[in-house]
C-alpha positions as CSV (number, residue, x, y, z in Angstrom):
1,M,-45.8,0.2,56.6
2,K,-42.9,2.5,57.4
3,I,-40.8,4.1,54.7
4,E,-37.4,5.7,55.7
5,I,-34.9,7.5,53.5
6,K,-31.6,8.0,55.4
7,E,-28.8,5.6,54.6
8,E,-29.7,5.3,50.9
9,P,-30.1,8.5,48.7
10,W,-33.5,7.6,47.4
11,D,-34.6,11.3,47.5
12,L,-31.7,12.3,45.2
13,L,-32.3,9.4,42.9
14,F,-35.9,10.4,42.6
15,V,-35.0,14.0,41.8
16,G,-32.4,12.8,39.1
17,V,-34.9,10.4,37.5
18,A,-37.7,13.0,37.4
19,T,-35.4,15.5,35.9
20,A,-34.2,13.0,33.2
21,L,-37.8,12.0,32.5
22,L,-38.7,15.7,32.0
23,I,-36.0,16.1,29.4
24,V,-37.1,13.0,27.5
25,T,-40.8,14.1,27.7
26,I,-40.1,17.6,26.3
27,A,-38.0,16.1,23.5
28,A,-40.4,13.3,22.6
29,V,-43.9,14.6,23.5
30,P,-43.6,18.4,24.2
31,D,-47.3,19.0,24.5
32,S,-48.1,16.2,27.0
33,T,-49.6,16.7,30.5
34,L,-46.6,14.8,32.0
35,R,-44.5,17.8,31.0
36,T,-46.6,20.1,33.2
37,I,-46.6,17.6,36.1
38,L,-42.8,17.2,36.0
39,G,-42.1,20.8,35.1
40,L,-43.6,22.3,38.3
41,P,-41.3,20.6,40.8
42,F,-38.4,21.0,38.4
43,I,-38.8,24.8,38.6
44,L,-40.3,25.3,42.0
45,F,-38.8,22.6,44.3
46,F,-35.9,20.5,42.9
47,P,-33.2,23.3,42.7
48,G,-33.7,24.5,46.2
49,Y,-34.0,21.0,47.6
50,V,-30.7,19.8,46.3
51,L,-29.0,23.0,47.4
52,I,-30.4,22.8,50.9
53,S,-29.5,19.1,51.0
54,F,-25.9,20.0,50.1
55,L,-25.6,22.8,52.6
56,F,-27.4,21.0,55.5
57,P,-27.0,17.2,55.1
58,E,-27.3,16.7,58.9
59,E,-30.6,16.4,60.8
60,E,-29.8,19.6,62.6
61,P,-30.3,22.6,62.4
62,L,-33.3,22.6,60.0
63,D,-36.5,20.6,60.6
64,K,-38.6,19.1,57.8
65,I,-40.9,22.1,57.5
66,E,-38.0,24.6,57.2
67,R,-36.4,22.4,54.6
68,I,-39.5,22.3,52.5
69,A,-40.1,26.1,52.8
70,L,-36.5,26.9,52.0
71,S,-36.5,24.5,49.1
72,F,-39.5,26.4,47.5
73,G,-38.0,29.8,48.3
74,L,-34.5,29.0,47.0
75,S,-36.0,27.4,43.8
76,I,-37.9,30.6,43.1
77,A,-34.7,32.5,43.4
78,I,-32.3,30.1,41.6
79,T,-34.4,29.7,38.4
80,P,-34.3,33.5,37.5
81,L,-30.6,33.7,38.3
82,I,-30.0,30.8,35.9
83,G,-32.0,32.7,33.3
84,L,-30.0,35.9,33.9
85,L,-26.7,34.0,33.4
86,L,-28.0,32.4,30.2
87,N,-28.9,35.8,28.9
88,Y,-25.2,36.6,28.8
89,V,-23.6,33.3,27.8
90,W,-26.3,31.7,25.6
91,E,-29.9,32.6,25.2
92,I,-33.2,32.5,27.2
93,S,-35.3,29.8,25.6
94,L,-36.8,26.5,26.6
95,F,-33.9,24.1,25.9
96,P,-31.1,26.3,27.3
97,I,-33.0,26.8,30.5
98,L,-33.9,23.1,30.6
99,Y,-30.3,22.0,30.2
100,A,-28.8,24.6,32.5
101,Q,-31.2,23.9,35.4
102,S,-30.9,20.2,34.9
103,M,-27.1,20.5,35.1
104,F,-27.5,22.5,38.4
105,I,-29.8,19.9,39.9
106,I,-27.7,16.9,38.9
107,T,-24.5,18.6,40.0
108,F,-25.7,19.4,43.4
109,S,-27.4,16.0,43.8
110,F,-24.0,14.4,43.2
111,L,-22.2,16.8,45.5
112,T,-24.8,16.1,48.2
113,Y,-24.3,12.4,47.8
114,L,-20.6,12.7,48.2
115,R,-21.0,14.9,51.3
116,R,-23.4,12.5,52.9
117,T,-20.8,9.7,52.7
118,T,-18.5,11.7,55.0
119,I,-21.1,12.2,57.7
120,P,-22.0,9.5,60.4
121,K,-25.2,7.8,59.5
122,E,-26.9,8.6,62.8
123,E,-26.5,12.4,62.1
124,L,-27.9,12.3,58.6
125,F,-31.1,14.0,57.7
126,T,-34.0,11.5,57.7
127,I,-37.2,11.3,55.7
128,E,-39.7,8.9,57.1
129,F,-43.4,8.4,56.9
130,E,-45.8,5.6,57.9
131,I,-48.7,4.2,55.8
132,N,-51.3,2.5,58.0
133,P,-54.4,1.4,56.1
134,P,-57.5,2.1,58.2
135,D,-59.6,-0.7,59.5
136,W,-62.9,-0.2,57.7
137,Q,-64.8,-2.2,60.4
138,D,-64.0,0.3,63.1
139,Y,-65.9,3.1,61.3
140,D,-69.5,3.8,62.0
141,M,-72.0,4.8,59.2
142,I,-71.3,8.6,59.5
143,D,-67.5,8.1,59.3
144,K,-67.8,5.7,56.3
145,A,-70.0,8.3,54.6
146,L,-67.4,11.0,55.3
147,V,-64.6,8.8,53.9
148,I,-66.6,8.1,50.8
149,A,-67.4,11.7,50.3
150,T,-63.8,12.7,50.8
151,I,-62.5,10.2,48.3
152,G,-65.2,11.4,45.8
153,L,-64.1,15.0,46.4
154,L,-60.5,14.1,45.7
155,I,-61.4,12.3,42.5
156,A,-63.5,15.2,41.4
157,S,-60.7,17.7,42.3
158,G,-58.1,15.6,40.4
159,S,-60.4,15.4,37.4
160,L,-60.9,19.2,37.4
161,A,-57.1,19.8,37.7
162,Y,-56.5,17.4,34.8
163,H,-59.1,19.3,32.7
164,I,-57.5,22.6,33.5
165,V,-54.0,21.4,32.7
166,T,-54.9,19.7,29.5
167,T,-57.4,22.3,28.1
168,P,-55.7,25.0,26.1
169,R,-56.2,28.5,27.4
170,T,-56.9,30.9,24.6
171,G,-56.2,34.1,26.5
172,E,-57.1,37.6,25.2
173,R,-57.4,38.1,21.5
174,F,-56.0,41.3,20.0
175,T,-53.8,42.8,17.3
176,E,-51.0,45.3,17.7
177,L,-50.5,48.1,15.3
178,G,-47.7,50.5,16.0
179,L,-45.5,53.2,14.5
180,L,-41.8,53.6,15.3
181,G,-39.4,56.3,14.3
182,P,-36.6,55.7,11.7
183,E,-34.3,54.2,14.4
184,G,-36.9,51.7,15.5
185,M,-37.8,53.6,18.7
186,A,-41.1,55.2,19.7
187,D,-39.7,58.7,19.1
188,D,-38.1,61.0,16.5
189,Y,-41.1,60.9,14.2
190,P,-41.0,63.0,11.1
191,N,-43.5,65.7,12.3
192,N,-41.9,68.6,10.4
193,L,-41.0,68.3,6.8
194,T,-40.6,70.6,3.8
195,V,-42.4,70.2,0.5
196,D,-41.4,66.9,-1.1
197,E,-39.0,66.0,1.7
198,T,-39.1,62.4,2.6
199,G,-40.2,61.2,6.0
200,N,-39.7,57.7,7.4
201,V,-41.6,55.6,9.9
202,I,-41.6,51.8,10.6
203,V,-45.1,50.1,10.6
204,M,-45.4,47.1,12.9
205,V,-48.2,44.6,13.1
206,R,-48.4,41.6,15.5
207,N,-51.1,39.0,15.5
208,R,-52.2,37.9,19.0
209,E,-55.6,36.6,17.9
210,H,-54.8,32.9,18.4
211,E,-55.6,32.2,14.8
212,T,-54.4,33.1,11.3
213,V,-55.8,36.5,10.2
214,N,-55.9,38.3,6.8
215,Y,-55.4,42.0,7.3
216,T,-55.5,45.0,4.9
217,L,-53.1,47.7,5.8
218,A,-54.1,51.1,4.3
219,V,-51.8,54.2,4.3
220,G,-52.8,57.7,3.4
221,L,-53.9,61.2,4.5
222,G,-57.0,61.7,6.6
223,D,-59.4,59.0,7.6
224,V,-59.8,55.9,5.5
225,E,-63.5,55.8,6.2
226,N,-63.9,58.8,3.9
227,N,-61.8,57.3,1.1
228,Y,-63.0,53.7,0.4
229,E,-63.8,54.6,-3.2
230,N,-60.2,55.8,-3.8
231,M,-58.3,52.7,-2.4
232,E,-55.4,51.7,-4.6
233,R,-54.0,48.2,-4.1
234,L,-50.3,47.6,-3.9
235,D,-48.7,44.1,-3.9
236,E,-46.4,45.5,-1.2
237,I,-45.7,48.9,0.3
238,P,-42.7,50.3,-1.7
239,E,-39.7,51.8,0.0
240,D,-40.5,55.2,-1.7
241,F,-44.1,55.8,-0.9
242,N,-45.2,59.3,-2.0
243,L,-48.5,60.8,-0.9
244,S,-49.7,63.5,-3.3
245,L,-52.7,64.7,-1.3
246,P,-54.7,66.9,-1.3
247,R,-54.8,66.9,-5.1
248,N,-55.0,63.1,-5.4
249,N,-57.2,61.9,-2.5
250,T,-55.9,58.2,-2.8
251,Y,-55.3,55.7,-0.1
252,R,-52.7,52.9,-0.8
253,Y,-53.2,49.5,0.7
254,T,-51.6,46.1,0.8
255,E,-52.7,42.7,2.2
256,I,-51.0,40.9,5.0
257,T,-51.6,37.4,6.4
258,L,-50.2,36.6,9.8
259,D,-50.3,33.5,12.0
260,H,-50.7,33.8,15.8
261,E,-47.7,35.5,17.4
262,E,-46.3,36.4,13.9
263,E,-45.0,39.9,13.5
264,W,-44.8,42.0,10.3
265,S,-42.9,45.2,10.0
266,Q,-42.0,47.5,7.1
267,S,-40.1,50.8,6.7
268,V,-42.3,53.3,4.9
269,N,-41.0,56.5,3.3
270,F,-43.5,59.2,2.4
271,S,-43.5,62.8,1.1
272,I,-46.2,65.4,0.7
273,D,-46.0,68.0,-2.2
274,E,-48.2,70.8,-0.9
275,T,-48.3,73.1,2.1
276,R,-51.3,74.2,4.0
277,N,-52.2,76.1,7.2
278,E,-52.7,73.0,9.4
279,P,-50.8,69.8,9.9
280,Y,-51.5,66.7,7.7
281,K,-52.8,63.6,9.4
282,V,-50.8,60.7,8.0
283,S,-52.9,57.6,8.9
284,F,-52.2,53.9,9.0
285,F,-55.3,51.6,9.3
286,L,-55.7,47.9,9.6
287,L,-58.9,46.6,8.1
288,R,-60.3,43.1,8.9
289,D,-63.3,41.7,7.0
290,G,-63.8,45.1,5.3
291,E,-64.0,47.0,8.6
292,V,-61.5,49.3,10.3
293,Y,-60.0,47.2,13.1
294,R,-57.0,49.2,14.3
295,N,-55.6,52.6,13.4
296,T,-52.8,55.0,14.3
297,H,-51.4,58.2,12.9
298,I,-48.9,61.0,13.1
299,W,-49.3,64.7,12.5
300,V,-46.9,66.3,9.9
301,E,-46.3,70.0,9.3
302,I,-45.3,70.8,5.8
303,W,-43.2,73.9,5.1
304,E,-41.9,75.6,2.1
305,G,-38.4,74.5,1.2
Protein backbone atom coordinates (compact mmCIF):
# COMPACT_ATOMS: atom_id res chain seq x y z
CA MET A 1 0.00 0.00 0.00
CA LYS A 2 1.40 3.37 -1.02
CA ILE A 3 0.52 6.58 0.84
CA GLU A 4 1.31 9.95 -0.79
CA ILE A 5 0.86 13.48 0.53
CA LYS A 6 1.23 16.02 -2.25
CA GLU A 7 -1.91 17.48 -3.77
CA GLU A 8 -3.87 17.40 -0.50
CA PRO A 9 -2.47 19.10 2.65
CA TRP A 10 -2.87 16.09 4.92
CA ASP A 11 0.37 16.92 6.75
CA LEU A 12 -0.86 20.42 7.67
CA LEU A 13 -4.24 19.02 8.67
CA PHE A 14 -2.53 16.48 10.94
CA VAL A 15 -0.45 19.21 12.60
CA GLY A 16 -3.55 21.36 13.15
CA VAL A 17 -5.63 18.51 14.57
CA ALA A 18 -2.80 17.39 16.89
CA THR A 19 -2.37 20.97 18.13
CA ALA A 20 -6.10 21.37 18.78
CA LEU A 21 -6.20 18.00 20.52
CA LEU A 22 -3.32 19.06 22.79
CA ILE A 23 -5.20 22.21 23.84
CA VAL A 24 -8.33 20.18 24.63
CA THR A 25 -6.29 17.57 26.53
CA ILE A 26 -4.53 20.14 28.73
CA ALA A 27 -7.83 21.88 29.47
CA ALA A 28 -9.79 18.70 30.21
CA VAL A 29 -7.26 16.17 31.59
CA PRO A 30 -4.01 18.06 32.32
CA ASP A 31 -2.23 15.09 33.92
CA SER A 32 -2.88 12.56 31.16
CA THR A 33 -0.20 10.66 29.24
CA LEU A 34 -1.70 11.98 25.99
CA ARG A 35 -0.53 15.45 27.00
CA THR A 36 3.09 14.24 27.01
CA ILE A 37 2.71 12.34 23.74
CA LEU A 38 1.25 15.38 21.94
CA GLY A 39 3.38 17.92 23.76
CA LEU A 40 6.75 16.64 22.54
CA PRO A 41 6.13 17.18 18.79
CA PHE A 42 4.22 20.37 19.61
CA ILE A 43 7.42 21.82 21.12
CA LEU A 44 10.17 20.00 19.22
CA PHE A 45 8.82 19.53 15.67
CA PHE A 46 5.59 21.28 14.62
CA PRO A 47 6.81 24.95 14.74
CA GLY A 48 9.86 24.24 12.63
CA TYR A 49 7.96 21.98 10.23
CA VAL A 50 5.28 24.55 9.35
CA LEU A 51 7.91 27.30 8.96
CA ILE A 52 10.08 25.14 6.67
CA SER A 53 6.96 24.12 4.71
CA PHE A 54 6.10 27.80 4.24
CA LEU A 55 9.62 28.82 3.19
CA PHE A 56 10.27 25.80 0.95
CA PRO A 57 6.97 24.40 -0.41
CA GLU A 58 8.68 22.98 -3.52
CA GLU A 59 10.47 19.65 -3.75
CA GLU A 60 13.75 21.50 -4.24
CA PRO A 61 16.18 22.52 -2.76
CA LEU A 62 15.72 20.47 0.47
CA ASP A 63 15.49 16.72 0.64
CA LYS A 64 13.41 14.91 3.25
CA ILE A 65 16.24 14.36 5.74
CA GLU A 66 17.19 18.04 5.63
CA ARG A 67 13.56 19.04 6.18
CA ILE A 68 13.27 16.81 9.23
CA ALA A 69 16.57 18.03 10.70
CA LEU A 70 15.71 21.69 10.09
CA SER A 71 12.23 21.18 11.55
CA PHE A 72 13.72 19.96 14.83
CA GLY A 73 16.42 22.65 14.88
CA LEU A 74 14.07 25.53 14.12
CA SER A 75 11.50 24.30 16.64
CA ILE A 76 14.15 24.32 19.38
CA ALA A 77 14.95 27.93 18.40
CA ILE A 78 11.35 29.15 17.91
CA THR A 79 9.94 27.97 21.25
CA PRO A 80 12.37 30.02 23.43
CA LEU A 81 11.84 33.07 21.20
CA ILE A 82 8.08 32.82 21.73
CA GLY A 83 8.72 32.58 25.49
CA LEU A 84 11.00 35.64 25.37
CA LEU A 85 8.32 37.66 23.56
CA LEU A 86 5.68 36.55 26.08
CA ASN A 87 7.93 37.75 28.90
CA TYR A 88 7.44 41.31 27.62
CA VAL A 89 3.83 41.27 26.43
CA TRP A 90 2.12 38.74 28.74
CA GLU A 91 3.70 36.17 31.05
CA ILE A 92 5.66 32.93 30.84
CA SER A 93 3.34 30.18 32.03
CA LEU A 94 1.64 27.11 30.58
CA PHE A 95 -1.43 28.59 28.90
CA PRO A 96 0.18 31.74 27.42
CA ILE A 97 2.93 29.58 25.86
CA LEU A 98 0.35 27.02 24.68
CA TYR A 99 -1.83 29.64 23.02
CA ALA A 100 1.04 31.63 21.49
CA GLN A 101 2.77 28.58 20.03
CA SER A 102 -0.56 27.20 18.78
CA MET A 103 -1.25 30.50 17.04
CA PHE A 104 2.20 30.36 15.42
CA ILE A 105 1.65 26.79 14.19
CA ILE A 106 -1.89 27.39 12.88
CA THR A 107 -0.95 30.70 11.22
CA PHE A 108 1.99 29.25 9.30
CA SER A 109 -0.02 26.13 8.42
CA PHE A 110 -2.63 28.36 6.80
CA LEU A 111 0.00 30.49 5.02
CA THR A 112 1.71 27.32 3.78
CA TYR A 113 -1.58 26.04 2.38
CA LEU A 114 -2.17 29.32 0.55
CA ARG A 115 1.34 29.29 -0.88
CA ARG A 116 1.04 25.69 -2.05
CA THR A 117 -2.04 26.63 -4.10
CA THR A 118 0.11 29.01 -6.18
CA ILE A 119 2.72 26.39 -7.12
CA PRO A 120 2.34 23.77 -9.89
CA LYS A 121 1.46 20.42 -8.40
CA GLU A 122 4.38 18.62 -10.03
CA GLU A 123 6.80 20.93 -8.18
CA LEU A 124 5.27 20.52 -4.71
CA PHE A 125 7.09 18.79 -1.90
CA THR A 126 5.96 15.17 -1.67
CA ILE A 127 5.67 12.87 1.32
CA GLU A 128 5.25 9.25 0.33
CA PHE A 129 5.86 5.88 1.88
CA GLU A 130 4.93 2.31 1.13
CA ILE A 131 3.55 -0.32 3.47
CA ASN A 132 4.15 -3.85 2.19
CA PRO A 133 3.16 -6.56 4.65
CA PRO A 134 5.79 -9.35 4.68
CA ASP A 135 4.95 -12.81 3.40
CA TRP A 136 5.33 -15.00 6.50
CA GLN A 137 5.71 -18.14 4.36
CA ASP A 138 8.95 -16.85 2.81
CA TYR A 139 10.70 -16.70 6.21
CA ASP A 140 12.75 -19.63 7.57
CA MET A 141 12.73 -20.57 11.24
CA ILE A 142 15.61 -18.26 12.19
CA ASP A 143 14.03 -15.25 10.47
CA LYS A 144 10.69 -15.96 12.10
CA ALA A 145 12.39 -16.17 15.51
CA LEU A 146 14.13 -12.85 14.89
CA VAL A 147 10.85 -11.18 13.85
CA ILE A 148 9.09 -12.48 16.96
CA ALA A 149 12.00 -11.35 19.17
CA THR A 150 11.97 -7.90 17.53
CA ILE A 151 8.21 -7.51 18.06
CA GLY A 152 8.62 -8.60 21.68
CA LEU A 153 11.44 -6.07 22.16
CA LEU A 154 9.30 -3.29 20.69
CA ILE A 155 6.41 -4.18 22.99
CA ALA A 156 8.72 -4.27 26.01
CA SER A 157 10.31 -0.94 25.02
CA GLY A 158 6.90 0.64 24.58
CA SER A 159 5.74 -0.64 27.94
CA LEU A 160 8.88 0.72 29.60
CA ALA A 161 8.44 4.10 27.91
CA TYR A 162 4.81 4.20 29.06
CA HIS A 163 5.89 3.40 32.62
CA ILE A 164 8.54 6.14 32.58
CA VAL A 165 6.08 8.72 31.23
CA THR A 166 3.24 7.86 33.60
CA THR A 167 5.27 7.31 36.78
CA PRO A 168 5.78 10.55 38.71
CA ARG A 169 9.42 11.45 39.28
CA THR A 170 9.96 12.67 42.80
CA GLY A 171 13.33 14.31 42.26
CA GLU A 172 15.65 15.57 44.96
CA ARG A 173 14.13 16.40 48.35
CA PHE A 174 15.42 19.44 50.18
CA THR A 175 14.41 22.63 51.99
CA GLU A 176 15.78 26.09 51.34
CA LEU A 177 16.52 28.44 54.25
CA GLY A 178 17.95 31.81 53.32
CA LEU A 179 18.61 35.29 54.64
CA LEU A 180 18.28 38.42 52.55
CA GLY A 181 19.13 42.01 53.34
CA PRO A 182 16.51 44.72 53.93
CA GLU A 183 16.12 45.31 50.17
CA GLY A 184 15.48 41.65 49.43
CA MET A 185 18.97 41.04 48.04
CA ALA A 186 21.78 38.81 49.30
CA ASP A 187 23.82 41.79 50.54
CA ASP A 188 23.68 44.85 52.79
CA TYR A 189 23.27 42.76 55.94
CA PRO A 190 23.20 44.62 59.31
CA ASN A 191 26.67 43.51 60.39
CA ASN A 192 27.49 46.68 62.37
CA LEU A 193 24.99 48.13 64.85
CA THR A 194 25.07 50.27 67.94
CA VAL A 195 23.47 49.27 71.26
CA ASP A 196 19.68 48.93 70.80
CA GLU A 197 19.89 49.89 67.13
CA THR A 198 17.47 47.90 65.00
CA GLY A 199 18.79 45.63 62.27
CA ASN A 200 16.63 44.00 59.62
CA VAL A 201 16.82 40.79 57.60
CA ILE A 202 14.31 38.83 55.54
CA VAL A 203 14.01 35.13 56.35
CA MET A 204 12.97 32.87 53.45
CA VAL A 205 11.92 29.21 53.62
CA ARG A 206 10.93 27.13 50.58
CA ASN A 207 9.70 23.54 50.76
CA ARG A 208 11.00 21.25 48.00
CA GLU A 209 10.39 18.01 49.88
CA HIS A 210 7.54 16.80 47.59
CA GLU A 211 5.27 16.61 50.66
CA THR A 212 3.75 18.88 53.29
CA VAL A 213 6.22 19.58 56.10
CA ASN A 214 5.83 21.11 59.58
CA TYR A 215 8.85 23.25 60.44
CA THR A 216 9.92 25.09 63.57
CA LEU A 217 11.83 28.30 62.89
CA ALA A 218 14.02 29.39 65.82
CA VAL A 219 15.76 32.77 66.05
CA GLY A 220 18.33 33.84 68.62
CA LEU A 221 21.98 34.34 69.49
CA GLY A 222 24.45 31.49 69.43
CA ASP A 223 23.59 27.89 68.65
CA VAL A 224 20.09 26.55 69.22
CA GLU A 225 21.47 23.18 70.34
CA ASN A 226 22.65 24.84 73.55
CA ASN A 227 19.35 26.57 74.24
CA TYR A 228 16.57 23.96 73.97
CA GLU A 229 15.51 24.61 77.56
CA ASN A 230 15.05 28.32 76.87
CA MET A 231 12.85 28.14 73.78
CA GLU A 232 10.01 30.69 73.88
CA ARG A 233 7.15 30.00 71.47
CA LEU A 234 5.65 32.80 69.37
CA ASP A 235 2.48 32.53 67.33
CA GLU A 236 4.37 34.48 64.68
CA ILE A 237 7.59 36.42 64.51
CA PRO A 238 6.74 40.02 65.42
CA GLU A 239 7.95 42.88 63.28
CA ASP A 240 9.94 44.25 66.23
CA PHE A 241 11.96 41.28 67.45
CA ASN A 242 14.42 42.29 70.20
CA LEU A 243 17.14 39.97 71.38
CA SER A 244 18.26 40.78 74.95
CA LEU A 245 21.18 38.38 75.10
CA PRO A 246 23.49 37.72 76.81
CA ARG A 247 21.51 38.53 79.96
CA ASN A 248 18.44 36.62 78.77
CA ASN A 249 19.64 33.51 76.95
CA THR A 250 16.31 32.87 75.17
CA TYR A 251 15.52 31.59 71.69
CA ARG A 252 12.26 32.61 70.05
CA TYR A 253 10.49 30.21 67.73
CA THR A 254 7.41 29.87 65.57
CA GLU A 255 5.87 26.99 63.64
CA ILE A 256 5.44 26.94 59.86
CA THR A 257 3.58 24.43 57.68
CA LEU A 258 4.40 24.48 53.98
CA ASP A 259 3.21 22.41 51.03
CA HIS A 260 5.60 21.30 48.31
CA GLU A 261 6.99 24.32 46.39
CA GLU A 262 5.34 26.71 48.85
CA GLU A 263 7.48 29.62 50.05
CA TRP A 264 7.31 31.55 53.33
CA SER A 265 9.15 34.81 54.02
CA GLN A 266 9.15 37.25 56.91
CA SER A 267 10.91 40.53 57.62
CA VAL A 268 12.60 40.28 61.04
CA ASN A 269 13.80 43.32 63.03
CA PHE A 270 16.17 42.74 65.92
CA SER A 271 18.34 44.68 68.33
CA ILE A 272 20.96 43.76 70.92
CA ASP A 273 21.34 45.78 74.11
CA GLU A 274 24.89 45.02 75.16
CA THR A 275 28.36 45.35 73.65
CA ARG A 276 31.16 42.81 73.88
CA ASN A 277 34.64 42.26 72.47
CA GLU A 278 33.57 39.82 69.76
CA PRO A 279 30.72 39.77 67.23
CA TYR A 280 27.35 38.23 68.07
CA LYS A 281 26.18 35.27 66.04
CA VAL A 282 22.53 35.91 65.13
CA SER A 283 21.26 32.45 64.17
CA PHE A 284 18.21 31.19 62.30
CA PHE A 285 17.41 27.48 62.57
CA LEU A 286 14.81 25.24 60.97
CA LEU A 287 13.87 22.27 63.14
CA ARG A 288 12.05 19.24 61.78
CA ASP A 289 10.78 16.48 64.07
CA GLY A 290 12.67 18.09 66.96
CA GLU A 291 16.04 18.02 65.18
CA VAL A 292 18.00 20.84 63.59
CA TYR A 293 17.38 20.50 59.83
CA ARG A 294 18.76 23.73 58.31
CA ASN A 295 20.58 26.70 59.77
CA THR A 296 22.10 29.99 58.73
CA HIS A 297 23.41 33.07 60.54
CA ILE A 298 24.99 36.51 60.30
CA TRP A 299 27.70 38.04 62.49
CA VAL A 300 26.87 41.40 64.08
CA GLU A 301 29.29 43.83 65.79
CA ILE A 302 27.67 45.91 68.53
CA TRP A 303 29.18 49.32 69.32
CA GLU A 304 28.45 51.98 71.89
CA GLY A 305 26.04 54.58 70.55
